[in-house]
C-alpha positions in Angstrom: -0.2 -0.1 -0.1 1.1 3.6 -0.2 3.0 5.1 2.2 1.2 8.0 3.3 2.6 9.2 6.5 3.7 12.6 6.8 3.8 14.8 10.0 3.4 13.4 13.6 -0.2 15.2 14.7 -1.7 15.3 11.3 -5.8 16.1 12.9 -7.1 15.0 9.6 -6.2 10.9 8.8 -5.2 9.7 5.4 -8.3 7.5 5.7 -10.4 10.5 6.2 -9.0 12.2 2.8 -9.2 9.3 0.8 -12.6 8.8 1.9 -13.6 12.6 0.4 -11.6 11.8 -2.7 -13.2 8.8 -3.0 -16.8 10.5 -2.6 -15.8 13.4 -5.4 -14.1 11.2 -7.9 -17.0 8.9 -8.0 -19.1 11.4 -8.5 -16.7 13.9 -10.8 -14.3 11.5 -12.0 -10.5 12.1 -12.8 -11.1 15.8 -13.9 -12.5 16.8 -10.1 -11.0 19.6 -8.4 -8.4 18.5 -6.1 -8.8 21.9 -4.6 -12.1 21.4 -3.8 -11.1 17.7 -2.2 -8.2 19.5 -0.3 -11.2 22.2 1.4 -13.4 19.0 2.4 -11.1 16.9 3.5 -9.8 20.1 5.7 -6.1 20.7 4.6 -4.4 22.5 2.0 -4.0 21.7 -1.6 0.0 21.7 -0.8 -0.5 19.1 1.8 -3.0 17.3 0.1 -0.2 16.9 -2.7 2.8 16.3 0.1 0.9 13.5 1.4 0.1 12.0 -2.3 2.6 13.3 -4.7 0.4 14.6 -7.0 -3.4 13.9 -8.3 -2.4 11.0 -10.4 -1.6 8.9 -7.2 -4.3 10.6 -5.1 -6.6 9.2 -7.7 -5.2 5.5 -7.9 -5.0 5.9 -4.0 -8.4 6.3 -3.5 -9.6 4.1 -6.4 -7.1 1.6 -6.7 -8.1 -2.0 -6.3 -5.2 -2.8 -3.6 -2.1 -4.3 -3.4 -1.7 -8.0 -4.3 -0.9 -9.8 -0.4 2.0 -12.1 -1.5 2.3 -13.8 2.2 -1.0 -15.2 1.5 -0.6 -15.9 -2.2 2.7 -17.9 -1.5 1.6 -19.7 2.0 4.1 -20.9 4.3 7.0 -23.0 2.5 6.4 -25.9 5.1 3.5 -26.7 3.6 5.2 -27.6 0.7 6.5 -31.0 2.8 2.7 -32.3 3.5 1.5 -31.2 0.2 4.2 -32.2 -2.6 5.7 -29.6 -4.6 2.8 -29.8 -7.1 0.4 -29.9 -4.8 1.6 -26.7 -3.0 2.5 -25.6 -6.5 -1.4 -25.7 -7.1 -2.8 -24.0 -4.0 -0.3 -20.8 -4.6 -1.9 -20.9 -8.3 -5.3 -20.7 -7.2 -4.9 -18.2 -4.7 -3.2 -16.3 -7.2 -6.0 -16.2 -9.3 -8.4 -15.6 -6.8 -6.7 -12.4 -5.9 -5.9 -10.8 -9.9 -9.8 -12.1 -10.4 -10.2 -9.7 -8.0 -8.4 -6.8 -9.2 -8.7 -7.6 -12.8 -12.1 -5.6 -13.3 -11.3 -2.3 -11.3 -8.0 -2.0 -13.5 -10.4 -2.3 -16.8 -12.7 0.2 -15.2 -9.9 2.6 -15.2 -8.2 1.6 -18.7 -11.7 2.2 -20.0 -12.1 5.7 -18.7 -11.6 8.2 -21.4 -10.5 11.0 -19.1 -7.6 8.9 -17.6 -4.5 8.7 -19.8 -1.8 5.0 -20.0 0.0 6.3 -17.1 -2.4 6.5 -14.3 -3.6 2.9 -15.7 -0.1 2.0 -15.4 0.4 3.5 -12.2 -2.4 1.4 -10.9 -1.1 -1.8 -12.2 2.1 -0.8 -10.5 0.1 -0.3 -7.3 -0.4 -4.1 -7.5 2.8 -4.6 -6.3 3.3 -7.3 -10.0 7.1 -7.2 -9.9 7.7 -7.8 -6.0 5.3 -10.7 -7.0 7.0 -12.2 -9.4 10.5 -11.9 -7.7 8.5 -13.9 -4.7 7.2 -16.7 -6.9 10.3 -17.3 -8.6 12.3 -17.8 -4.8 9.5 -19.8 -4.1 9.9 -22.0 -7.0 13.2 -22.4 -6.9 12.9 -22.9 -3.2 10.9 -26.4 -4.5 13.5 -27.1 -6.6 16.3 -26.9 -3.9 14.0 -29.3 -2.0 13.9 -31.6 -4.6 10.1 -31.8 -4.1 9.2 -30.1 -7.5 11.2 -31.1 -11.0 10.7 -28.2 -13.6 10.9 -28.2 -17.2 11.7 -24.4 -17.4 13.8 -22.0 -15.3 11.8 -20.7 -13.0 11.5 -17.2 -14.2 10.5 -18.6 -17.2 7.4 -20.9 -15.7 6.2 -18.0 -13.4 5.8 -15.6 -16.6 4.2 -18.7 -17.9 1.8 -19.3 -15.3 0.7 -15.3 -15.2 0.2 -15.4 -18.4 -1.9 -18.4 -17.9 -3.7 -17.3 -15.3 -4.5 -13.9 -16.9 -6.0 -15.4 -19.5 -8.1 -17.6 -17.7 -9.3 -14.7 -16.0 -10.1 -12.5 -18.7 -12.1 -15.7 -20.8 -13.9 -16.3 -17.2 -15.3 -12.3 -18.1 -16.3 -13.3 -21.2 -17.8 -16.0 -20.8 -19.2 -17.0 -17.3 -20.0 -20.4 -18.0 -16.7 -21.3 -19.0 -15.0 -24.4 -16.9 -15.0 -23.7 -13.2 -11.3 -22.1 -12.6 -10.2 -25.0 -10.2 -10.3 -27.7 -12.5 -9.1 -25.3 -15.4 -5.8 -24.5 -13.4 -5.1 -27.7 -12.2 -4.9 -29.1 -15.6 -2.8 -26.1 -16.3 -0.2 -26.2 -13.7 0.1 -30.1 -14.6 0.4 -29.0 -18.4 3.6 -26.5 -17.1 5.4 -29.1 -15.0 4.7 -31.6 -17.7 2.7 -34.0 -15.1 -0.1 -34.5 -17.7 -3.4 -35.1 -16.1 -5.1 -38.0 -15.5 -8.3 -39.4 -17.4 -10.6 -39.3 -14.4 -9.3 -35.0 -14.0 -10.2 -35.2 -17.9 -13.6 -37.0 -17.3 -14.2 -34.6 -14.3 -13.6 -31.4 -16.3 -15.7 -32.6 -18.8 -18.6 -33.1 -16.7 -18.0 -29.5 -15.3 -19.2 -28.2 -18.8 -21.7 -29.7 -18.9 
């Protein structure tokens, strides 16, 4: 999340400012006056910019889809011993899918807003913490490999990139086609394909039934 703490004894909290900004932006969009937001929040425009670094950052902070919870996505490394390398990677993939699926619609709303330029959308995407997530995922996959409980066909970095591409594809597919296969089954099959494990005939039949 944004580090908004400036000054020791602020009478107006950052949450209060964001609540005002969220309301004003919802009513007037990105073209809303930051001077008006500052006035309603009870501080000067200079103080507003000092806290948030400008209008675009204020807009993203007020309307952003949040930050990916990397710790929650990865889970404890100790779980890998119980789940096995493939099972642990599948669990990570499902949690990652769930968090990305919750944020993509909000990013798309920003992207479709004609009053916003690409830099604001890029800022919102940056706020998700994707780069930190990539590094953490590569480190976890490398750790599983070093524990000798996960065999890879690719380098960890390439595997993680392929994973994120596949998850984004599934998220968008379910946005445009809600009747597509259940994500749990699709993700399980995708992970096993990535890891070269294949799928059993029973799993293929289960996925086929989910489509009917």
